[in-house]
C-alpha positions in Angstrom: 129.3 70.5 81.0 130.9 72.3 84.0 129.6 71.8 87.5 127.6 74.6 89.2 129.6 76.9 91.5 127.3 78.9 93.7 129.9 81.5 94.6 130.8 82.2 90.9 127.1 82.2 90.0 126.3 84.9 92.6 129.3 87.0 91.7 128.3 86.9 88.0 124.7 87.5 88.7 125.5 90.6 90.8 127.8 91.9 88.1 125.1 91.4 85.5 122.4 93.0 87.5 124.5 96.0 88.2 124.6 96.5 84.4 121.0 95.7 83.3 119.1 97.0 86.3 118.3 100.4 84.6 116.9 98.7 81.5 115.0 96.2 83.7 113.5 99.0 85.7 112.6 101.2 82.7 111.2 98.5 80.4 109.5 96.3 83.0 109.3 97.0 86.7 108.6 100.8 86.9 105.4 100.7 84.8 104.3 97.2 85.9 104.6 95.8 82.4 103.6 92.2 81.7 104.5 89.9 84.7 105.0 93.0 86.9 101.3 93.4 87.1 101.6 90.8 89.8 103.1 93.5 92.0 99.6 94.7 93.0 98.4 91.2 93.8 101.5 90.4 95.9 100.9 93.6 98.0 97.2 92.8 98.2 97.9 89.3 99.4 100.3 90.6 102.0 97.4 92.3 103.9 99.7 95.1 105.1 98.7 97.1 108.1 99.9 100.7 108.8 102.1 99.6 111.7 103.7 96.6 110.0 107.4 96.0 109.7 107.9 94.9 106.1 110.9 93.2 104.5 111.2 93.4 100.7 113.6 90.5 100.1 115.7 90.9 96.9 113.8 94.1 96.2 115.4 94.8 92.8 114.6 98.3 91.6 111.8 98.7 94.1 108.6 97.8 92.3 107.1 96.2 95.4 108.5 98.6 97.9 107.0 101.6 96.0 103.5 100.0 96.4 104.0 99.0 100.0 105.2 102.4 101.2 101.7 104.2 100.9 100.1 101.4 103.0 102.4 102.1 106.0 101.7 104.7 108.6 104.2 106.7 110.6 104.8 103.7 112.9 105.5 101.3 110.1 108.9 100.2 108.8 110.0 99.2 105.3 113.4 97.4 104.8 114.6 96.7 101.3 117.4 94.2 100.6 119.2 93.4 97.4 122.7 92.3 96.3 122.9 94.8 93.4 124.0 98.3 94.4 122.7 99.7 91.1 119.3 98.2 91.7 119.2 99.5 95.2 120.1 103.0 94.1 117.2 102.9 91.6 114.9 101.6 94.3 115.9 104.3 96.8 115.1 107.0 94.2 111.9 105.3 93.1 110.5 104.8 96.6 111.8 108.2 97.8 110.8 107.8 101.5 112.7 108.4 104.7 110.7 105.5 106.1 112.4 103.0 103.7 115.8 101.5 104.6 118.0 100.0 101.9 120.7 97.4 102.5 123.1 95.8 100.0 123.0 92.2 101.2 123.0 88.6 100.0 119.6 87.0 100.7 121.3 83.8 101.7 123.3 85.5 104.4 121.0 88.1 105.9 122.5 89.6 109.1 119.3 91.0 110.6 118.2 90.2 114.1 114.9 91.8 113.5 111.3 90.6 113.5 109.0 91.4 110.6 105.3 91.2 110.2 105.4 90.7 106.4 108.1 89.4 104.1 107.7 89.9 100.3 109.8 88.3 97.6 109.0 88.9 93.9 110.8 86.9 91.1 113.9 86.0 93.1 113.3 82.8 95.0 114.0 80.6 91.9 117.4 82.2 91.5 118.8 81.7 95.0 121.2 78.7 94.9 120.0 77.6 98.3 116.3 78.7 98.3 115.6 76.6 101.3 118.1 78.5 103.4 116.6 81.8 102.3 113.1 80.6 103.3 114.2 79.3 106.7 115.9 82.5 107.4 112.7 84.4 106.4 110.7 82.2 108.7 113.1 83.0 111.6 112.5 86.7 111.0 108.7 86.5 110.9 106.8 87.5 114.0 104.3 85.1 115.6 101.5 86.1 113.2 103.8 87.0 110.3 103.0 86.4 106.6 105.3 85.7 103.6 104.3 86.3 100.0 106.4 85.1 97.1 105.9 85.4 93.4 107.6 83.1 90.8 107.3 82.5 87.1 105.3 79.5 85.8 106.5 76.4 83.9 108.4 76.8 80.6 105.3 76.1 78.5 103.4 78.7 80.5 105.9 81.5 80.0 106.9 81.3 76.3 108.7 84.7 76.6 111.6 82.7 78.2 111.2 79.3 76.5 110.7 80.4 72.9 114.4 81.4 72.7 115.9 79.2 75.4 114.5 76.0 74.0 116.6 76.2 70.8 119.5 77.7 72.7 119.7 74.7 75.0 119.2 72.4 72.1 122.2 73.8 70.1 124.4 74.9 73.0 123.6 72.4 75.8 126.6 73.3 77.9 125.7 77.1 77.9 124.9 76.8 81.6 126.6 74.8 84.4 124.8 71.7 85.4 122.6 72.3 88.4 122.4 76.1 88.0 119.1 77.7 89.1 116.7 78.4 86.3 113.7 80.7 85.9 111.1 77.9 86.0 112.5 76.2 89.1 109.3 76.6 91.1 106.9 76.9 88.2 105.1 73.8 89.3 102.7 74.7 92.2 103.6 71.6 94.1 107.3 72.4 94.0 106.7 75.9 95.4 104.4 74.5 98.1 106.9 71.8 99.1 109.7 74.3 99.4 107.6 76.5 101.7 106.5 73.5 103.7 110.1 72.2 104.1 111.1 75.7 105.5 108.5 75.3 108.2 105.7 77.5 107.0 102.0 76.6 107.4 98.7 77.7 105.9 100.3 77.6 102.5 98.3 78.7 99.5 99.4 78.9 95.8 97.4 80.9 93.3 98.1 81.1 89.6 97.6 84.3 87.5 98.0 84.8 83.8 99.1 88.2 82.4 99.9 89.3 78.9 103.1 90.8 77.6 103.4 92.7 74.3 106.9 92.0 73.1 106.5 93.9 69.8 108.0 92.5 66.6 110.2 89.5 66.5 113.3 91.7 66.1 112.2 93.8 69.1 111.7 90.6 71.2 115.0 89.1 70.1 117.0 92.2 70.7 115.5 92.9 74.1 115.9 89.3 75.2 119.6 89.3 74.4 120.2 92.7 76.1 118.3 91.9 79.3 117.1 88.4 80.1 120.0 86.6 78.4 122.6 89.3 78.9 125.1 87.1 80.6 125.1 84.5 77.8 124.2 86.7 74.8 127.7 86.6 73.4 127.7 82.8 73.5 124.4 82.7 71.6 125.3 85.3 68.9 128.8 83.9 68.6 127.7 80.3 68.2 128.1 78.5 64.9 124.4 77.7 65.4 123.3 81.4 65.9 121.2 81.6 62.7 119.4 78.3 63.5 118.7 79.4 67.0 117.2 82.7 65.8 115.2 80.9 63.1 113.7 78.4 65.5 112.9 81.1 68.0 110.9 83.0 65.4 109.0 79.8 64.6 108.3 79.3 68.3 106.7 82.7 68.7 104.6 82.5 65.6 101.6 81.1 67.6 101.6 84.3 69.7 101.6 86.9 66.9 98.5 89.1 66.8 98.2 91.9 64.2 102.0 91.8 63.6 103.0 91.9 67.3 104.0 89.1 69.7 101.6 88.9 72.7 102.8 86.3 75.2 100.7 84.8 78.0 102.7 84.9 81.2 101.8 82.5 84.1 102.8 83.7 87.6 102.4 81.8 90.8 101.9 83.7 94.0 102.4 81.7 97.2 101.3 82.9 100.7 102.1 81.3 104.0 102.3 82.0 107.7 
């Protein structure tokens, strides 16, 4: 198994997101499908005031920013940052506001010397190679009474959309990812998320769990969507593996417990952390 290289990882992630961002937006983020129902809760927990300066960190295609914008008055400011130019262009079109400012920027190397009242980060913290550095940077940009809100996915057993396929993939192709690479369940344990926020210097930390549902359709719908979006970067290794048929068969067995009236309906645990 190869060792994890953060630079290669970010370059590959950026290239992948520039390809799959439109599908990600249309199938998930734009209509708040499944886990993206958390968008409303993240914005609610942020307690945004009309005059706030808000940073949407790793904004993706703008799901959060679109909900934040109507809560800001003429004196408010919205700054949206992401490393994917394609995602930023979609976000710019979706938010469609002269008040919003968009910057193509790596969250681990933000160059702002600005102060924000609220910093929001939805479904990105677990993918930063150095999450601690990102959080410490966020803390340095928060004003005296500032507030951060982050959303992450739960543990593997709490988000079977991911684990139903990845469990057999990792069993049959254990070296498909470099050792030490970030994974989607990295902060799925509430204590891990709390500790990461604490280490970055935040206080008044609260972690709340929310369970949503996601209708993935038939197994073929789910399998195809997963390979084209979530597992896009490794899909060719999965389908080209000598164990491809076993992986698919085991994946179908794993989802059988979630089939309702011929459709797969997954529970989806989300953790939302707030701190000041």
